[in-house]
N, C-alpha and C positions, 0 to 999 in steps of 0.2 A: 765854887766850881763853875757855876753858870756864867761867871764873868770872864772866864778864860776858855781857851780852846778845849773842846771835849769831843769824845767819840760817842755817837749815838749807837750804842751797841745793844739796846733793849731788844730782847728776843732774837738776837742775831747769832747765828752759829758761825764759827770760824772754819772755813773749808780748807782741808789740807791742799797745799799747792805744790809740794815738792816733787810730785810724780811727773810733772810735765813742765817744760820750759815756759818762761813768762810770756813769750810771744804766742804760744799755743793757747794759753789761758786767755790772752787778750783777743785772739781770733774767735774763740768760743763766745766770749762775752759780747763781742760786737754783733754776733748773729743770733745768740740764744734769745728766746722770747719767754715772757712771763705773763701770767694772767692777773690783771689788776681790776679792782672795783673799789675805788676810794672816792669819798665825797670831797667837795671843796671844804677845806679845814685849815687850822693853823699849820703853817709850813713845817714847823718842828714836828708836829704829830704826823703829818703826811710823810716826812722823810723817815721817821721811825717805821711806819707801815711799809714804806718802800724797802727799807733794809730787811725787814722780816721776810718779805717775799723773795728778794734777790740774793740774800746772804752777803750783800756788799756792805762794808762799813761806811758810815757817813760822818764826816768831820766838819764841824762848824762851830760858831759861837752863838750864845744866846742873843748878844747884841745884834748880830747880823740877821738873825731870824725874827727879831722882835716886830710885832704888828704885821707880819706878812702872812697872807693866806694863799694856799695853793689853789690851782685850778683842779676841777674834778678829773679823775683818771679812771677810765673804764675800757676793758678789752685786752686783747693779747698784743704785746709789743716788746721790743727790745728794751734793755735798761736805759740805753741812750735816749730812745724815743720817749720813754716814760719820764725821765728827768726833764727833757725839754718841755713836755706837756705840763708837768707839775709846776714848773717855774715860768710858764708862759706869761709874759707881761710884767714880770717882777724884776726889780733892779739888782739882780744877782748874777754872778758868774759861777758856773759849775764845771768842775774838772774831775777827771777820773785818772788815778795813777795806781797801777796794780789793781788791787781790789778795794781801794778806798776812794770814796767820792768826797770832794771838798766843795763846800758851798760858802761863798763870801759875798757880802754886799758891796756894790760899787761905791766908791768914794763920793760922798756928796749927794747920793740919790736916796729917794724915799719911795715907799711903796705906792703903787697906783693900781687902779682897776684895769682890767684888760681893755684894750682899745676897741672901738666899734668895728663892725663889719666894714672891710675895705679901707679902714684906717691903718695906722702903723701898729703892727704886732711884733715885738722883738722876740726872736728866738735866740737864746744865749748859747754861746759856743760851749761845747763839751769836748774837752781835749781827750783824745783817745790814745791808748798806748801804741807804741810803734810795732810794726810788723817787720819781718826780715826784709832787708833792703830799703826800709823806710827810715826817715829821720824825723824827729820832732822839730817843728818850726813854730814860731810865734803866730798865733791866730788873731786876726783882727775880728772885731765884733761883727757878727752877721745880722744885718737888719732886714727882715722880711716883712713885706706888707701883707694886708689881710688875705687877699685872694691867693697869693703865693704861699702864705703860711698854711692856709687850709688845704691846699694841694699837697703840701709837704706832709702834713699830719695824716691826711687820707692815704698818702703813699706809705707811710709807716704802718698804718693799720693793714693795708693790703699785703705788705711784705711779711708782717708777723702772723698773718692768718695761715691756717693749715690748708684749707681748700681755696679754690678760686673765688674771689669776691672783688667787688668794686665798692668804693665808699664815696659818698658825697656828704661833706660837712656843711654846717650852717653858712659859712662864708661863701661856699660855692653856690648854694641855692640862692642866697640873697644877692650875690654879686652878678649872677646872670640875669638878663632881662626877660625872665621867663614868666608867663602868665599863670602857669599851673605846673603840677608835678610832672606831667608827661613831658613837657618841654625841658624841664630840668634834667630828666633822665635820658634825653635823646643823645647827650654827649658821652654816655657810658659806652665803652666798647661792646659791640654786639647788640645794642639796643637800637631799634627803629620805631618810629611812631606814626600813627595815623592822625589826620587833621580834619577838623570840621568847624565851620563858622570862624575860620581864621585862627583856631587854636589847636594845640595838641590834644588828643583824646585818649588813645589806648596805645599800649606798647607791645612790641614783639621782641623776643630775646633769643639770640643765636638762631634766628630763622624760624622759630616757633611762635605762633600767634598768641594773642591775649588769653585765650582759653587754656593755654598750657603754662601760664605764669601765675603763681599764687601771690597774693598781696597780704601782708601782715601789718597791722597797726598797733603799736604798743604791745607787741607780743602775741596777738591773736589774729586769726584769719578774718578778713572782712570782704564785703562785696558791695559795690555801689554801681547803679546803672543810670543812664540818662538817654537822650535821644538825639538823632540827627534831624536837621530840617529837611533833608532830601530823602525821598523814598528810596532812591537808588543806593543809599547807604544804610538801608535796613530800618530806617525810622527808629522806633523805640527798641532799646537794646535789652532783650531778655536773655541773658547769657551769663557765663562765668567770667566774662571779660570785664575787668575792673576799669571804670571810667575815671581816670585821674583828673579830668577836667573839673570834677566836683570840688576839689580842694585847691586853695591858694598855696603856692609853694612856701610862702613865708611862715606858715604854721609849723613847719618841721625843721629841726636842727640836725637831723641825721637820716640818711637813706643808705641802706646797705643792700646791694644786689648780690645775692648768693647764687653763683653759677654752678657750684658743686653741691652735691647732696650728701648730708651726713645723717646717721640714724637718729640723732637727737632732733632733727627737723621734722615737722609734720609732713606727711606724704601729700602728693597731689599736684606738684609742680615740676613736670618733666623739663620745661624750659628753664625754670629757676624760681627763686623766691625774692620778692622785693619787700624789705622790712622798713617800715616807716616809723619814725620816732619823733614825738613832740617834745618840746623843751620841758625840763624839770627844774624845780627851784634850786637844787644843789649843783646844777650846771654852772651857776653864777656865783661870784664872790660877794655875798651879801645883797643888799637892796639894789635892784636894777630896774631901770625904766628905759624902754626903747620906743620911739614913734617914727613913723615914716608916712609921708603923704606925697602922692603923685597925681598928675592929671594926664590922661591919655586920650588920643584921638586917632581915628582911622581916616585914610584918604578918601573913602567913599561915603563917609557919614558926616553929619553936620554938628552933632552935639558931643563935646568932650565929656569924658567920664572920670570920676574920682577912683583912686586906689589907695586905701588907708590901712595901716597896720599899727598895732600898739601891743606892747608886752610889759607887764609889771610883775616883778618877782621879789620876794623877801624871805628872810629866814629869822626864826626865833629859837635859838638854841638848836635842838634836835629836830625841830619842825620847820617846814617850809611850805610856801604856797605860791602858785604862779597862775596868772591869767593872761591869755593872749587873744586878740581879736583881729580879724582881717575882713575888710569889706571892699568890694569893687563893683563898679557899674560901667558897662561899656556897650557901645553900639557897633555892630558889624554888619557888613553886607557882602554876601557871596552872590555873584551873578555871572551869567554866561549862557551857554547853549546846552540843551539836553534832548536826547532821544530816550523814549521809554525803554526801548530795547530794539532788537532787530528780529525779523522772522521771515521765513520763506513764504512766498505768496504768489497768487495768480490774479491776473486781471481778466475781466470778462472781455469778449471780443469787441463789444460796443464801448469798452472803456479805454481802448487804445486808439489814438488819433492817427491821421494819415502822415504826420510828420515823423513817426517812429519807423525805423528801418524794418524790412521784412524779417531779417534775422532776429532782431530784438523783439519784434511783435510775436513771432512764433515762440520764443523762449518765455515771454511774459504770459501768453495765453494758454499755450499747450504743454509746457513742461510739467513733469510730475516728479514727486520725490525730491531727491537731492539736487536735481537739475533745475529746480525753480529758482527764480531770482530772489535775493534778499533785499528787503526794504526796511528802512528805519521807521519807527513808530512815533508819529505826532510832530517831530521836528519843531521843537519849542525853544523860544527865548524864555529865560527864567531869572527871577531875582528873589533871593532869600535874605530878608532883613531880620536882624535879631537884636533885641536889647537884653543883654545878659547881666544878671545880678548875682554876685557870689558873696556869701557870708560864711565865715568860719569862726568858731569860738572854742577855746580849750581852757580847761581848769585842771590844775594838778595839785594834789596835796601829798606831801612827802614827809615821812618820818625816817630819820637816819641818825640814830644815836651813836653809831660808830661805823667803821668800814666793814664790820661783820654783819650788820643788819640794815636792811632797807625795805620799807613798805611804801608803795606808791599807788595812789588812786588817780587814774586819768579819766577825765570826762571830756567828750568832744561832741560838738554839734557842727554840722555843715549843711548849707542849703545852696542849691544852684537853681536859679529861676531863668527861664527863657521866655521872652515875649516876642514871638515870631510873626512875620507877615510874608507870605509867599504869593508872588504874582507870576503868572505864566501866560504866554501867548503861543498857541500852537495849532497845527492842522489836525485837530482831534474832535471835530464836530461829528454829527450823525453821518454825514457823507465826508468823512475825513480820510486821513492816511495813517490810521492807527490800528486797523484790523488785519487779520491774516490774509484776507482776499478783498479785492476792490470790485464791487458789483453795483454801485449806486450811480449817482449823477457824475462822478468824477471821470474826467477824460484826460489821459496822458498825452501831452502834446509833443514833448521831447524827453529824451532820457540818455544817461551815460552810465555804464556799468564798468566796474574794475575787474581785475583778473580773478577775484574771489566771487564774482557774480553778484556783487553788492551795488545797489543803485546809489551813486554818489551825487548826481545832479539830475534834476527833473523840473519840468514845467507842467502843471496839472490845472485844468479848469474844472468848474463845478464842485469846488471843495468848500465844505463848511468849516469855518475857522472858529476856534473856541478860546476864550480867555478864562482864567481861573484866579480867584482870590481866596486865600486860606489863612486867616489869623489863627495862631496856636499859642496857648499858654501851657507850659509844662514846668514842673518843679520836682526836684530831687531833694529829699531830706534824709540826712544821715545822723544817727546817734550811736555813741559808743561809751560804755563804761568798762574799765579794765582795772582790776586790782591785782597788782604784782607784788610778791613778797619773797624775801630770802633772808636766812639767818644762819649763823654758824652754831650748830649744836655742840660741837667740840672744836678743838683746834684744826681738825682736818675733815670734818663732816658738815656739809651744808645741805639744808633743806630749802626747797623753793616751791612756790605755788602760783597759780593764776586762776582767777575767776573772771570771766568776761562775757559781755553781751553786746551785740551790735544789731542795728536795724537800719534798713534803707528802704525808703518808699518813693516810688515814682508815680506821678499823676500827670496826665496830658489830656487836654480838651481842645478840640478844634472844630471849626465850622467852615464850610466851603461853598462858594457860589460859582456856577458855570454860566457864562454868557456865550451866546452863539451868534455868528454872522454868516449867512448862507450864500452859496453860489458864487464863489470867487475863484479867480485865477491866481495861483500862488506858485512860487518857485523856491527850491532849495538847492544850494550848490556847495561844493568843496567839503562834502562829508568825509572825504579821505584826508582831511587836514584837521588841525585842532581848532580852527576858527571858521565854521560854516556860516553861511549867510542865507537868510530868508528874505523874500520880497512878496508884496501883496498888491493887488489891483485896487485897493481901497485904503482909506485912512483909518487904521485901528484905534486912533485917538478920538474918533467921532462917536459920541454917545448914541446918536440916532442910528448907528449901523448895527446895534446889538439888541438881542432879545434874551429873555431869561430861558435857560435850558433846564437846569436842575440845581438842587442843593443837597449837601451831605453834611453830616456831623458825626463826631466820634469821640469816645473816651477810652483811654488806656490806663491801666493800673497794674503796677508790679510791686511786690514786696519781697524782700530778702531779710532773713533773720538768722543770726548765729548765737548759740549758747556754747560756751567753752569752759572746760575745767581741766586743769593740769596739775600734777604734783611730781616733783623730782628730787632725787638725792645725788649729791656729788661728794665722793670720798677720795681724799688725796692721801694715800698711805705713805707716799714719799715725794721728794721734790720733783721727780720725773714722771710719776704715774698718777693718773686720775681715772676713777671709775664712775660712770654716770648711769643712772637708771631712772625711768619715769613712766608714767601712764597718763592717758588723757581721754576725755569724753567730749565729743563735738556733735551738736545737733544743728543741722542746716535745713531751712525751709524756704522754698521759693513758690510763690503763688501769684496769680494775676488773672486778668480778664480784659476783654475788649468789647465795648458796646458800639454799635454804629447804626445809622439809618440814612435813607435816601428818599427824596421826593422829586419826581420828574414833572416838569412844567412845560416841556417842549410843545409848541403849537397850541397852548391852552390860554394864551393871553391872560395870564394870572395877574399881571400888574399893568395898569394903564401907563404908568410912568416908572421906569426902572432906575432906582438910585445907583449912581456910578461914581467912581473916582478915577482920576488919571494916575497911573502908577508914578509914585513920587520918590522912587529910589533908583540907584544906578541901573541902567538897562540899555540894551542895544538900540532900542527905539521906543518912543512913547506909545502907550496903548491904554484902553479903557478896561477896568475890571469892576466887578460888582462891589457896591458898598455892603459888606456882609451884614453888619449889625442892622442897618436900615432895611435891607431886603427881608431878613428873618422877621423883623418887627412888622413889616408891611404884610407879610404872609401869615402872620399870627403864629409863627413857630418860635417856641421858647428854647429849642435845642435840648430839651431834657431827654435823658436816656435812663433805662433801667434794665433789669434782667431779661425782659422780653426782647430787647435789642441785642442780645448776646451774639457775637460773631463766633460761628461754630468752631470748636476746637481750641479756643483761646482761654477757657476757664479751667486749665489744668493746674495741678500743684505737684511739686516734687519734694519729698522729705528724705533726708539722709541722716542716719545716726551711725556714728563711727566710734568704736572703741579701739584704742591703740596703746602699745607699750614698746619700750625700747631699752636696749642695753648698749653701752658704748665705752670703749677704753681709749683714753687719750695718753699719748706719750710725748714727752718733751725732754730730750736728752742730747748727749753728744756721742758721736762715733769718731774717735780720734779727733782730728781738727774740724770735723763737720758737725753742724747742728742738725738735729733731726726732730721734726714734729710730725705726729701721725695720729689718726683716729680710725678705729675700726669698730663696727657695730652692726646691729640688725634691728629692724623695726617690724612689728607685727600690726596689721590692721584688720578690722572686721567691720564691714559696712552693710547696713540694711537699708534698702531703698523701697519707698512706697510712692507710687505714681498714680494719681487720680485724674481722670478726665472723662471723655466720651468717645465712643467708637461706633463705627457703622456696622450694623447687623441686618439680618433680613427683616427685623422689626423696626428698623430705622436707627436713629441716634439714641444710644442708651448709655447711662453712666457705667464706668468701669474702674476697678481698682486693681492694680498689678503690683506685686511685691517681687523683689529680687535681692539676693544676698551674695556678696563675694568677699573673699579674704585673701591674705597673702603675706609673705615675708619679704622684706626689702633690705638686703645686705648693702653695706657701704664701706669703702676704704678710701682714705685720703692721706697722702704723704707729701711733706715739704722737706727738702734737704738743702741746707745752707752749704753749698760747695765752698764759698768764701764769703767774706762780709758783704760782697757786692752781688754775688750770684746765687739765685735760688732756683731749684728745679722742683716741679710739682708733678704729682701723678694722682689720678683719682679713678675709681671704678665703682659703679653703683647700679642698683635697680630702683626705679621709681615708677609711679603711676600718675596719670591725669584722668579725672573722671569725665565722662562724655558731656557734651553740651546739654543744657537744661531742656531746650526744645527737642533734642534728640531723644531724651528720656521720657517725654510726655506720653501719657496713655490717651493720646488724642491725635487728631489731624486738623490743622488749621486750613481754612479755605479762604483764599484771597481772590476776589472776583474783580475783573476789570473789563473795560469795553471790548478788548481784543480777546478775552478768554480769562485766564487766571492761573493760579498755582495752588495745588493741594500738597501740603507738607505734613507727612505722617511721622509720628514718633515711634520709638522702640525701647520700652523700659527694660528689655532683656539684654541690652547691650552690655558687654563687659568693658572695663576701663581700658584706656590706652596703657600699655606696659612697655617700658623702655629700659634696655640695658645700655649703660653709658660708660664710656672710657674717655679720658682726657689727659693731656699732659701740657706742661708749660715750662719755659725757661725764661727767667726774668733777671735783668741786670739793673742794679740800683746804683746810681752815682750820688751817694749821700742822699740828701733830701732835695737835691736840685735837678735830678734827672732820672730817667727810667726808660728802659727798652724791654718789651716783652713780646714773646711769640707763644701762642697757645694753639693747640689742635684738639678737636673734639669729634666724637662719633657717637651717635645714638641710634640704636636699632630698636624700632618700635614694633611690638607684636599687637595683635588684635586691634589694628588701626581702624578707627571708625571712618568710613567713607560713605558716599551717597550713591544711590541708584535712582536715575532720573529717566522718565519716559514721557512721551507726549501722546495723549489719548483723548478721544471724545469724552466730554463730561458725562454722558450717559453711561459710560463703562466704569465710572469710579464708584458707583453705588450711593452717591450722595443725592439728596432730594433736589428736584428741579427748582423748588421755591427759593433756593439760595442764589440763583442766578439773577442778573440784572434784567430789567424790562427789555424785551425784544430779543433776548437770547434763548436758545433751546439746547437740547442735549447734544447737538452736533458740534457745538463750540469746542475748540481744542484747548485742553489744559495741560500744564506741566505737572506730573505726579512724581514727587520725590520722597524717599525714605532713607534713613540711615541704616547701614549694615556694618558688621565687623568684617573688614577686609583682611587680606592676607598679611598685611604689615607694611611698614615703610621705614626708610632710614634717612638720617640726616647727618651730614659730616661737614666740617668747616675748619677754617683757620682764622685766628685773630692776631693782628699786629698792632701794637700800641706803643706810643713814645711820648715823652715829655722832657723839656729841657728849659731851665732858666738860662738866659744869655748873660750870665754874670762874668763871662770872659771878655765882654765888650767894655770899652771905656765908658765912664759916666758921661752923660746920664743914660746912655743906651743899655747899660747893664740891667735896667729895669724891665727890659723886654723878656719874653719867654713864649714858648709855643707848646701845644699838646695836640696830638692827632692819633687817630686809630682807623683801622680798616678791617672789616669782617667779610669773609667769603663763606657762604653756606649753600649747600646743595642737598635737596631731598625731594623725592617724588612719591606719588601714590596713584593707585588705580581709581578712576572715577568712571562710573558706568552710565552710558547713555543708550537707552533702548536696547539694553542687554549687551552692548559692546563696550569693552574696557578701553579707556584712554589714559595714558600715562601723563599726569600733570604734576607740576610743582606743588608742594604743600601750601595750604592756605596761609596767607600772610608772610610767606617766605620771600625776601629779597635776596638774590644771590650776592649782591654787593651792597654794603652799607658802610659809610665812612663819614667822619666829621673831623674838623680841625678848628683850633682856636689860637689866635695870636693875641697875646696880652701884654700890657705894660702896667707896672705898679710902682708907685713911689709914695713918699710921704704926703705929697700935695695932690698930685694928679695921677690919673690912670685910665685905662680903657681896655676894651677887647672887642675883637670881631670874631664871630663864630659861624661856621658853615656846617650844616647837617644834610646828608644826601643818602638816598636809597634808590636801588634799581627797581624795576617793575615787580609787582607782586600780585598773586591771585587772591581775590577777595571772595569769590564764590564759584559755583559750578557752572554758571551760565544758565541759559534757558532757551527754549524754542530751537534746540539743536545747536546753539552756539556752544563751542567747547571752551568752557571757562569764562570767567569775568575778571578783569584785571584793572589795576591802577598803574599809570605810566610812571617812569622815573621822576624824581623830584629833588630839588636842591633848595634849601632855605637858608638865607643869610640874615643874621642878627648882629647888633652891635650895641655897645654901651660905653659911656664915658663918665668920669666922676671928678669932682674937685672937693678936697677936704678944706672947708673954710677954717675949721679948728679941729683939734683931735676928736671932738665929739659931734661935730656938725658936718654933714656932707650933702652936696648937690649932685644929682645924677640925671643924665639924659639917656634914654633907651630908644632904639629903633629896631622894630621887628619886621620880618619878612620884607627886607629892603628891596628885593627884586620883584615883588608881587608875583610870586611863583604860582602858576596855575595848578589846579587839581584836575587831572584828566583820567577818565574811566572809560574802558572800552570792553566790548564783548568779543570772544573767540581768540584763542591763543595765536592763530596765524593771520586771520583776516583783519583783526584789530579794528572792529567796527565801533566808531565813536558812540559813547553813551552820554557822557557829560564832559564839559570843558568849562571850568569856572575859575574866577579869581576872587580874592578877598581883601586885597589892598595891604599897604604897609601901615604899621601902627607906630606912632611916636608918643613918647611920654617924657615928662620932666617932673622932678620932685626933689624933696629934701628929707634927710633923716637926722634924728638927734638921739643921743644916748647919754644917760647920766645915772 
């Protein structure tokens, strides 16, 4: 029997078909989706499992299937998409006639392993039954190369999903010239990213910032933090915002962005959930080894850095093991102009020279309140050098005796190390231009003000200039272990479970030396542009012009830890219905502290000779900075810190324990000629919060512990209706929450002291979560696997929206002790005092338009071209309070417009693509010193890559990142747009090769 044609009918039910015409059945079969979870296995076994799921008969011969192994199959998709995936890379043709699938081997062809990323991957034609007014024509073989194939498979996953989601598969991630996951995600519709040190760092989704987006890794929620080299970008990141820069993109073979919420998902991501998946042994057909090596270099640095990736996977019957490792080292330089901020100020009468007009003199000396002029603080040139090292390691053990059982243990380690060197030259000495008022030796010789009363150009004599050198070493370590399992207890009852732990630790240590050169005439100009210019009446590169002013040193430590346990049941009483139920426990802890110290040496002649260096990185002009290590050694300072050096309010901890449960009903059926997929359910959550810190009382700073508890029900409904094989309409409605930022929940207030004053940021553990009621809809057109056009609309109405209340007050009115101030300051110095409050609410609404098309209608070789593009519009506002007055501002991290596009070309031998990602301006903070908001300017980043396949298993690739050297521009105040920073980080080029066998 096995030598002849046979029907694989094992466990297959014959479905009655007389009730509807053949074309209607065909229409349903083209659009109906099924849930698959099959390992890589013998193709005959895989087709039998496929038949059991779909009730389709499969016809073939033993000879045609001999020695062939299927690709793994997981997720919801149509029968056509499943067959294409099962036979990916195999020398077979697949045809469907009526309800019978025929599989035959190509004449003269033998089995081979799937081709490597960006090499040729053959997707075999599946002949589909005719529709009314259609005729069957002979189909030529469709040959799709790696990048296009991955786009097509991701498109099939998107189409088959019930809710709105985007999928990036391994070929996508590996084929883009992305340095980390944030950059890989930026091409997803609705995603925009922030950048730091020349790389992507965090993401926003549909206009909501990183704090509103949950990140899952191998099924469990995780959190990892790192830091920026610039204080204006908040330095160390102690928040719920996941730092994607910690991980190399090559460690993951699948990323799913869930924009819709379903009851089976964990609560906590109003913006959405990003699910990361590392590779598994049974993702591959037997023994597999992949290696990739690149060398990369930045235009502003001297030393090229390596980027190395390797993966090894093997199987022994039902057991498999996989190990992957990624390592990279790169130098980056970000440099440009920076103002610490802007503030309203007055000059003393003696501090305004005769060259200033009477009108301007009166305004500068006598104006009060809002009529005072705005001046920038410090007016600095800055350079931020970084040597970044990234290490990633994954190990996976998988037991899969059949498609009914899978047990997987994932272990992951990630480390991101930054060795930074910050050099700054600015007007920030004792008699500088960085304080709220000018009363010292400074004399304003000339000045220009704009229509917002901001000083844009000035010449000032008697100014003390300061240089700064700050080497920093910081490191993020991430660990995860996740045990996932599922098995079928009966033919229609599945049990699943998860036990997971993850830990992220961030440590940072820096030392800083200030040098001062006194009594100079300086000028700054063009502060109303993106490229201001400073001039000095002396040579800043002359070591003899400088004296030691002060030294500082600091340590930051942040820990995040998750413990997760989940259990679930899935009962499928019929082919169209599935009932799901589950419960979970999650414990999250965040803790940390900051130690710092300062020693002032101004006018003390502490060193007879000051060790200096000439700034040796990209800069607007050369200048001298202190040799930090040599100066600390000469002063006898070892830079040690302990609990006695605690920075007030930074030693808080937040612990959350959440118990949750859900019930959900899934439907997958037909309504006449239409296919219908839907899920409806509800999730219950109960969270207990414990916040420990210190608070100001009449007795001074005292320890305090505050507890809070909240609970709720989160209903969710998602519907997908297949109007035709090409047209899908979606609708979703749900309620979800996002928990407040960690700093907002602290039972403490942090005090940041600077020469001009400072900021006190108080927490509020009694905050309630953000709660959002969401509704969304979409219409999507699919042109087979070669094209797509989709339009989505969404609206989220958020209740209990957390906003801030900011006021400017003399330090003496804050209740904090005077000994926290710097030398020379008293209680009259003005501080910004901020605290979070539950506001009245906020809404966000938007539209997404996305499209993709292979240009297969062009004559060869131009038929290898294709393009994909998307644009998102989002709008949302909230009240932010300044001195008791409400101001309506855009939501933090919301860009009204974000869009990106990619033009690609793929063939057997050569290919390439050019990508553009752009976002409009967005608010990053609330501002300070009465500036209304703090913003980043619009940006557009262009990347490109090209490859050449030397053989089917060897590829050479060239990548170019940030081709236009796009600046990062930050400014204060929504209307006046007062420049804070304007920096560039250069273009990065890399060349490398990959091999797979």
